[in-house]
Z-matrix of the N, CA and C atoms (Angstrom, degrees):
N
C 1 1.537
C 2 1.540 1 109.40
N 3 1.383 2 115.85 1 -44.52
C 4 1.535 3 116.86 2 -171.19
C 5 1.504 4 107.60 3 -73.61
N 6 1.292 5 120.17 4 -24.96
C 7 1.508 6 118.78 5 178.66
C 8 1.450 7 109.23 6 -71.26
N 9 1.354 8 121.38 7 -39.41
C 10 1.459 9 119.40 8 -179.62
C 11 1.571 10 110.41 9 -72.79
N 12 1.323 11 117.37 10 -30.52
C 13 1.462 12 118.99 11 178.52
C 14 1.554 13 107.37 12 -72.65
N 15 1.334 14 117.58 13 -33.24
C 16 1.498 15 117.26 14 -177.41
C 17 1.433 16 113.94 15 -66.75
N 18 1.313 17 118.99 16 -14.21
C 19 1.483 18 120.66 17 172.44
C 20 1.494 19 109.53 18 -67.30
N 21 1.313 20 118.14 19 -30.99
C 22 1.491 21 120.53 20 -174.71
C 23 1.483 22 114.38 21 -105.07
N 24 1.357 23 115.32 22 -24.57
C 25 1.458 24 119.51 23 -179.97
C 26 1.521 25 109.91 24 -130.66
N 27 1.335 26 116.79 25 141.33
C 28 1.486 27 119.52 26 173.95
C 29 1.523 28 108.44 27 -66.02
N 30 1.329 29 115.22 28 143.44
C 31 1.409 30 121.87 29 179.61
C 32 1.550 31 116.79 30 -54.32
N 33 1.311 32 117.16 31 -30.35
C 34 1.449 33 118.45 32 173.09
C 35 1.469 34 115.46 33 -62.07
N 36 1.292 35 118.71 34 -44.33
C 37 1.473 36 122.55 35 177.02
C 38 1.550 37 112.13 36 -59.60
N 39 1.350 38 114.05 37 -40.65
C 40 1.510 39 116.84 38 -179.40
C 41 1.488 40 107.66 39 -71.02
N 42 1.262 41 122.40 40 -36.05
C 43 1.536 42 125.18 41 175.18
C 44 1.510 43 110.04 42 -60.07
N 45 1.314 44 114.63 43 -47.92
C 46 1.565 45 119.30 44 -179.44
C 47 1.535 46 108.54 45 -62.57
N 48 1.239 47 117.07 46 -44.88
C 49 1.504 48 122.81 47 177.84
C 50 1.533 49 109.91 48 -55.05
N 51 1.376 50 115.75 49 -54.03
C 52 1.446 51 116.65 50 -178.14
C 53 1.484 52 113.41 51 -64.90
N 54 1.270 53 121.79 52 -40.08
C 55 1.480 54 123.68 53 176.60
C 56 1.504 55 108.92 54 -61.12
N 57 1.324 56 121.54 55 -44.32
C 58 1.386 57 125.79 56 178.57
C 59 1.516 58 110.26 57 -61.92
N 60 1.263 59 118.89 58 -46.75
C 61 1.469 60 125.82 59 -178.66
C 62 1.535 61 107.84 60 -63.29
N 63 1.317 62 121.20 61 -43.77
C 64 1.425 63 121.32 62 -177.89
C 65 1.572 64 110.56 63 -73.29
N 66 1.325 65 113.73 64 -38.48
C 67 1.469 66 118.06 65 177.99
C 68 1.504 67 112.45 66 -61.50
N 69 1.380 68 118.22 67 -39.72
C 70 1.423 69 118.45 68 179.65
C 71 1.490 70 113.06 69 -66.23
N 72 1.329 71 118.18 70 -32.21
C 73 1.439 72 125.23 71 179.70
C 74 1.535 73 108.47 72 -63.04
N 75 1.329 74 117.00 73 -43.46
C 76 1.410 75 121.61 74 -172.62
C 77 1.471 76 114.99 75 -87.08
N 78 1.313 77 119.23 76 -1.68
C 79 1.456 78 123.55 77 -173.14
C 80 1.520 79 111.73 78 -86.44
N 81 1.270 80 120.95 79 -11.13
C 82 1.459 81 118.87 80 -179.66
C 83 1.520 82 106.70 81 -125.30
N 84 1.366 83 115.13 82 150.27
C 85 1.476 84 121.46 83 -177.62
C 86 1.505 85 108.22 84 -92.88
N 87 1.327 86 116.06 85 156.88
C 88 1.446 87 120.09 86 -178.36
C 89 1.544 88 108.90 87 -69.65
N 90 1.365 89 114.67 88 138.41
C 91 1.464 90 121.37 89 -176.96
C 92 1.447 91 113.67 90 -72.17
N 93 1.293 92 119.73 91 -18.51
C 94 1.417 93 121.61 92 -178.08
C 95 1.543 94 112.87 93 -70.41
N 96 1.366 95 113.17 94 -12.78
C 97 1.485 96 116.87 95 175.20
C 98 1.533 97 112.15 96 -105.66
N 99 1.351 98 116.01 97 11.95
C 100 1.464 99 119.04 98 176.08
C 101 1.524 100 111.34 99 -63.12
N 102 1.330 101 116.94 100 161.45
C 103 1.508 102 122.76 101 178.88
C 104 1.504 103 109.74 102 -66.71
N 105 1.353 104 110.66 103 143.80
C 106 1.467 105 117.46 104 179.63
C 107 1.501 106 107.42 105 -89.26
N 108 1.354 107 115.53 106 -177.57
C 109 1.454 108 120.96 107 -173.82
C 110 1.557 109 113.06 108 -62.57
N 111 1.304 110 116.60 109 -34.11
C 112 1.489 111 122.35 110 -177.92
C 113 1.531 112 109.06 111 -66.83
N 114 1.285 113 116.75 112 -38.36
C 115 1.550 114 121.41 113 179.09
C 116 1.568 115 108.46 114 -65.78
N 117 1.343 116 113.21 115 -47.75
C 118 1.424 117 117.81 116 -177.37
C 119 1.508 118 110.73 117 -64.99
N 120 1.340 119 115.78 118 -42.55
C 121 1.507 120 120.32 119 173.32
C 122 1.495 121 116.40 120 -58.13
N 123 1.345 122 113.14 121 -41.36
C 124 1.493 123 120.59 122 -176.98
C 125 1.596 124 105.51 123 -67.20
N 126 1.320 125 115.52 124 -41.43
C 127 1.501 126 119.94 125 -175.30
C 128 1.616 127 108.72 126 -67.86
N 129 1.301 128 115.45 127 -44.77
C 130 1.485 129 119.53 128 -178.83
C 131 1.574 130 106.46 129 -62.62
N 132 1.321 131 118.23 130 -45.92
C 133 1.423 132 123.13 131 -176.35
C 134 1.553 133 111.26 132 -63.31
N 135 1.373 134 113.99 133 -40.40
C 136 1.497 135 118.26 134 176.48
C 137 1.455 136 112.05 135 -62.56
N 138 1.278 137 119.61 136 -46.79
C 139 1.507 138 125.09 137 -179.83
C 140 1.557 139 109.89 138 -60.34
N 141 1.365 140 114.58 139 -46.02
C 142 1.460 141 115.19 140 179.20
C 143 1.482 142 114.02 141 -67.66
N 144 1.308 143 116.09 142 -38.10
C 145 1.459 144 120.76 143 -179.48
C 146 1.500 145 110.82 144 -64.87
N 147 1.377 146 118.11 145 -36.74
C 148 1.469 147 119.96 146 176.04
C 149 1.508 148 108.18 147 -68.08
N 150 1.326 149 119.45 148 -43.55
C 151 1.524 150 121.74 149 -177.37
C 152 1.621 151 108.21 150 -61.79
N 153 1.307 152 118.69 151 -47.51
C 154 1.409 153 119.84 152 -177.35
C 155 1.531 154 113.67 153 -73.69
N 156 1.319 155 116.50 154 -27.62
C 157 1.436 156 119.09 155 174.13
C 158 1.544 157 111.02 156 -65.86
N 159 1.343 158 115.39 157 -48.02
C 160 1.500 159 119.87 158 176.07
C 161 1.452 160 111.47 159 -59.57
N 162 1.350 161 117.36 160 -48.27
C 163 1.458 162 118.85 161 179.26
C 164 1.504 163 113.61 162 -61.58
N 165 1.355 164 117.86 163 -40.34
C 166 1.443 165 119.08 164 179.21
C 167 1.537 166 114.93 165 -66.48
N 168 1.363 167 113.20 166 -32.18
C 169 1.491 168 118.06 167 172.23
C 170 1.498 169 113.80 168 -65.50
N 171 1.290 170 115.73 169 -33.33
C 172 1.481 171 120.77 170 179.68
C 173 1.553 172 110.40 171 -68.17
N 174 1.355 173 114.63 172 -37.72
C 175 1.470 174 119.04 173 -174.21
C 176 1.529 175 110.94 174 -105.70
N 177 1.256 176 117.02 175 5.30
C 178 1.508 177 123.84 176 -179.73
C 179 1.514 178 113.31 177 55.39
N 180 1.326 179 113.03 178 59.47
C 181 1.451 180 119.98 179 -179.28
C 182 1.554 181 108.74 180 -135.09
N 183 1.288 182 113.95 181 166.45
C 184 1.445 183 119.00 182 177.52
C 185 1.542 184 110.22 183 -82.30
N 186 1.278 185 117.27 184 131.75
C 187 1.543 186 119.23 185 178.44
C 188 1.496 187 107.63 186 -65.40
N 189 1.391 188 114.85 187 148.46
C 190 1.472 189 118.97 188 -178.63
C 191 1.584 190 110.48 189 -77.22
N 192 1.293 191 112.86 190 159.13
C 193 1.470 192 119.82 191 168.62
C 194 1.506 193 108.56 192 -79.82
N 195 1.355 194 115.56 193 137.12
C 196 1.426 195 120.80 194 -175.29
C 197 1.495 196 114.32 195 -115.74
N 198 1.356 197 116.55 196 139.57
C 199 1.451 198 122.66 197 177.43
C 200 1.542 199 105.85 198 -132.41
N 201 1.325 200 114.74 199 116.83
C 202 1.473 201 119.81 200 178.71
C 203 1.493 202 106.21 201 -95.62
N 204 1.406 203 115.86 202 133.58
C 205 1.422 204 122.13 203 176.93
C 206 1.504 205 113.28 204 -140.93
N 207 1.346 206 116.34 205 164.00
C 208 1.464 207 120.04 206 172.71
C 209 1.501 208 116.33 207 54.91
N 210 1.331 209 112.04 208 50.56
C 211 1.550 210 116.79 209 178.64
C 212 1.518 211 106.23 210 -76.77
N 213 1.355 212 113.87 211 131.00
C 214 1.422 213 121.15 212 176.79
C 215 1.545 214 108.83 213 -130.38
N 216 1.386 215 112.94 214 114.81
C 217 1.482 216 122.55 215 -179.21
C 218 1.553 217 104.83 216 -82.03
N 219 1.298 218 114.78 217 121.45
C 220 1.415 219 118.28 218 -179.54
C 221 1.583 220 111.91 219 -101.56
N 222 1.343 221 114.62 220 -29.76
C 223 1.457 222 118.12 221 178.32
C 224 1.462 223 109.65 222 -151.87
N 225 1.331 224 114.71 223 142.60
C 226 1.479 225 119.55 224 173.66
C 227 1.528 226 108.41 225 -143.19
N 228 1.368 227 114.05 226 136.04
C 229 1.409 228 119.67 227 171.44
C 230 1.496 229 107.14 228 -142.12
N 231 1.337 230 116.16 229 179.21
C 232 1.494 231 117.94 230 -170.61
C 233 1.492 232 110.87 231 -148.84
N 234 1.320 233 112.99 232 164.26
C 235 1.459 234 122.05 233 -179.98
C 236 1.530 235 107.02 234 -158.42
N 237 1.239 236 119.26 235 172.50
C 238 1.485 237 124.35 236 177.57
C 239 1.498 238 109.15 237 -112.23
N 240 1.317 239 117.38 238 136.70
C 241 1.424 240 125.80 239 176.52
C 242 1.494 241 106.60 240 -133.99
N 243 1.349 242 121.82 241 120.02
C 244 1.419 243 127.00 242 -173.86
C 245 1.559 244 113.69 243 51.38
N 246 1.269 245 112.40 244 40.76
C 247 1.540 246 123.59 245 177.94
C 248 1.587 247 108.58 246 69.77
N 249 1.236 248 123.94 247 10.94
C 250 1.384 249 126.57 248 -179.05
C 251 1.542 250 107.90 249 -113.14
N 252 1.364 251 119.39 250 142.24
C 253 1.459 252 121.69 251 -177.42
C 254 1.538 253 108.32 252 -73.70
N 255 1.338 254 113.69 253 141.53
C 256 1.454 255 121.78 254 174.55
C 257 1.539 256 103.36 255 -125.13
N 258 1.349 257 114.48 256 131.34
C 259 1.481 258 121.84 257 179.80
C 260 1.543 259 109.07 258 -111.35
N 261 1.361 260 115.47 259 122.21
C 262 1.412 261 122.29 260 177.94
C 263 1.543 262 106.73 261 -94.56
N 264 1.288 263 116.57 262 107.57
C 265 1.476 264 123.89 263 -174.44
C 266 1.504 265 108.73 264 -110.47
N 267 1.367 266 113.86 265 130.56
C 268 1.511 267 118.76 266 173.02
C 269 1.525 268 112.05 267 -131.03
N 270 1.290 269 112.36 268 148.33
C 271 1.472 270 116.85 269 -176.96
C 272 1.498 271 112.55 270 175.75
N 273 1.352 272 115.19 271 -157.51
C 274 1.478 273 118.70 272 -179.28
C 275 1.604 274 105.92 273 -134.31
N 276 1.349 275 110.11 274 166.16
C 277 1.405 276 122.51 275 176.11
C 278 1.500 277 113.09 276 -155.84
N 279 1.372 278 114.80 277 163.32
C 280 1.429 279 123.67 278 173.23
C 281 1.491 280 110.53 279 -108.92
N 282 1.327 281 117.05 280 145.46
C 283 1.482 282 117.94 281 179.87
C 284 1.503 283 109.35 282 -136.25
N 285 1.347 284 116.30 283 134.95
C 286 1.453 285 123.34 284 170.80
C 287 1.484 286 110.26 285 -101.23
N 288 1.313 287 121.39 286 121.86
C 289 1.411 288 128.28 287 179.67
C 290 1.562 289 109.10 288 -106.99
N 291 1.356 290 118.44 289 122.40
C 292 1.444 291 123.74 290 -179.02
C 293 1.574 292 104.52 291 -110.47
N 294 1.262 293 114.98 292 102.08
C 295 1.531 294 122.19 293 170.99
C 296 1.481 295 108.87 294 -84.22
N 297 1.327 296 115.76 295 171.72
C 298 1.470 297 118.28 296 175.33
C 299 1.550 298 118.84 297 -63.37
N 300 1.310 299 112.81 298 -23.42
C 301 1.533 300 115.61 299 -178.50
C 302 1.547 301 109.66 300 -124.41
N 303 1.266 302 122.59 301 -6.38
C 304 1.450 303 123.97 302 178.51
C 305 1.431 304 117.03 303 -150.22
N 306 1.294 305 116.50 304 163.94
C 307 1.478 306 122.14 305 170.68
C 308 1.552 307 110.41 306 -114.23
N 309 1.263 308 117.34 307 147.62
C 310 1.472 309 121.91 308 178.70
C 311 1.491 310 108.61 309 -136.40
N 312 1.283 311 116.38 310 134.17
C 313 1.484 312 122.46 311 176.67
C 314 1.626 313 107.03 312 -116.14
N 315 1.332 314 114.94 313 122.14
C 316 1.445 315 120.01 314 178.04
C 317 1.467 316 110.59 315 -119.14
N 318 1.356 317 114.86 316 117.42
C 319 1.489 318 121.35 317 -172.67
C 320 1.586 319 110.38 318 -104.67
N 321 1.283 320 110.01 319 149.90
C 322 1.506 321 119.65 320 174.89
C 323 1.484 322 111.03 321 61.51
N 324 1.287 323 120.96 322 48.56
C 325 1.460 324 125.35 323 172.13
C 326 1.530 325 107.87 324 -86.16
N 327 1.343 326 115.39 325 138.20
C 328 1.505 327 119.44 326 -177.74
C 329 1.508 328 112.02 327 -85.35
N 330 1.270 329 119.05 328 151.93
C 331 1.437 330 123.12 329 168.89
C 332 1.531 331 110.76 330 -133.16
N 333 1.365 332 114.90 331 154.41
C 334 1.398 333 124.48 332 -179.80
C 335 1.514 334 108.74 333 -143.40
N 336 1.244 335 119.78 334 97.59
C 337 1.394 336 122.62 335 -169.47
C 338 1.547 337 113.21 336 -119.61
N 339 1.257 338 117.32 337 145.62
C 340 1.561 339 126.35 338 170.67
C 341 1.519 340 105.18 339 -113.56
N 342 1.293 341 117.74 340 117.03
C 343 1.433 342 124.17 341 -178.46
C 344 1.546 343 110.09 342 -124.85
N 345 1.336 344 112.30 343 127.90
C 346 1.508 345 119.65 344 179.88
C 347 1.512 346 113.21 345 -113.34
N 348 1.294 347 117.82 346 122.55
C 349 1.423 348 121.71 347 171.19
C 350 1.472 349 109.90 348 -73.87
N 351 1.329 350 114.73 349 135.60
C 352 1.428 351 118.19 350 -176.60
C 353 1.570 352 114.97 351 -87.00
N 354 1.243 353 119.92 352 167.38
C 355 1.472 354 123.47 353 -165.56
C 356 1.463 355 112.97 354 -51.86
N 357 1.393 356 117.52 355 -44.42
C 358 1.507 357 121.67 356 -179.13
C 359 1.610 358 111.45 357 -70.31
N 360 1.323 359 113.79 358 -19.60
C 361 1.506 360 116.46 359 -178.60
C 362 1.518 361 114.51 360 82.33
N 363 1.325 362 118.08 361 10.45
C 364 1.509 363 122.97 362 -177.47
C 365 1.530 364 110.61 363 -104.93
N 366 1.324 365 118.47 364 -25.80
C 367 1.444 366 119.67 365 -177.76
C 368 1.581 367 112.12 366 -123.76
N 369 1.287 368 114.46 367 165.67
C 370 1.448 369 119.84 368 -178.62
C 371 1.548 370 107.77 369 -129.93
N 372 1.344 371 115.32 370 152.95
C 373 1.492 372 120.88 371 172.15
C 374 1.516 373 105.94 372 -123.92
N 375 1.419 374 110.55 373 144.34
C 376 1.469 375 117.79 374 174.59
C 377 1.479 376 105.50 375 -92.77
N 378 1.249 377 121.20 376 130.84
C 379 1.448 378 130.93 377 176.03
C 380 1.451 379 113.49 378 -109.29
N 381 1.352 380 114.94 379 142.51
C 382 1.447 381 119.02 380 172.44
C 383 1.560 382 107.19 381 -135.56
N 384 1.321 383 113.06 382 126.44
C 385 1.484 384 117.24 383 178.13
C 386 1.529 385 110.02 384 -70.33
N 387 1.326 386 116.45 385 143.16
C 388 1.414 387 123.36 386 173.74
C 389 1.543 388 109.46 387 -142.77
N 390 1.297 389 117.19 388 -177.63
C 391 1.453 390 120.32 389 -173.65
C 392 1.515 391 113.67 390 -63.82
N 393 1.320 392 117.49 391 -22.86
C 394 1.445 393 122.65 392 -178.38
C 395 1.477 394 115.44 393 -97.75
N 396 1.338 395 116.62 394 -4.47
C 397 1.517 396 119.96 395 -173.39
C 398 1.507 397 110.84 396 139.82
N 399 1.344 398 115.16 397 -118.67
C 400 1.436 399 122.13 398 -176.55
C 401 1.469 400 108.96 399 -130.72
N 402 1.344 401 116.60 400 137.76
C 403 1.513 402 124.49 401 164.36
C 404 1.476 403 108.20 402 -96.90
N 405 1.246 404 116.90 403 138.51
C 406 1.433 405 126.17 404 -172.89
C 407 1.523 406 115.68 405 -122.30
N 408 1.315 407 121.46 406 128.79
C 409 1.482 408 124.63 407 177.06
C 410 1.438 409 113.60 408 -126.47
N 411 1.352 410 117.88 409 129.70
C 412 1.470 411 120.11 410 178.17
C 413 1.429 412 109.07 411 -71.32
N 414 1.353 413 119.61 412 139.87
C 415 1.479 414 123.42 413 172.13
C 416 1.503 415 104.20 414 -92.54
N 417 1.331 416 112.18 415 143.06
C 418 1.470 417 117.68 416 178.84
C 419 1.470 418 112.62 417 -84.80
C-alpha cells in the first residue's frame, strides 16, 4: 500500500499524516470512564462550600447548608495529563442554600469542571488550570 501511495506522495508527508492520525486517537480518554453524577455533584458542592465558608469568615457568619440538584451535563471532552485521563465537564445545576434566617434557591447555575480519575480508578481529583499549569484537589 505504501509503495503505491509513494508514487503520489512523498514518504515524509505520509509519515506526518500517520503520526497525526495516531496522535489524535490517543489524545482523548474513553468516555465510558468519565465521572458519574455523584462525582460531579460532590465537586460542585465542595467548590460552593469552600466559597461560602471563605465568604462567611469574611463577614463573620455561619455558612449555609447546600443541596445540589438537577445537574445537567451539556458537554464533555477529555485529554490526558500525566498519563491519566482528565474529563472537562460543562453544564448546569440548581442549588438550595439554607442560611440561618432564610432559604434561597438558585436555578440554572453553570459549572465548568476538570476531573481526573486517579491511577487505581477509585478516587478523583478536581483540577483547575492556572498560569503555571494545573492546581489539583483531592475529592473526598
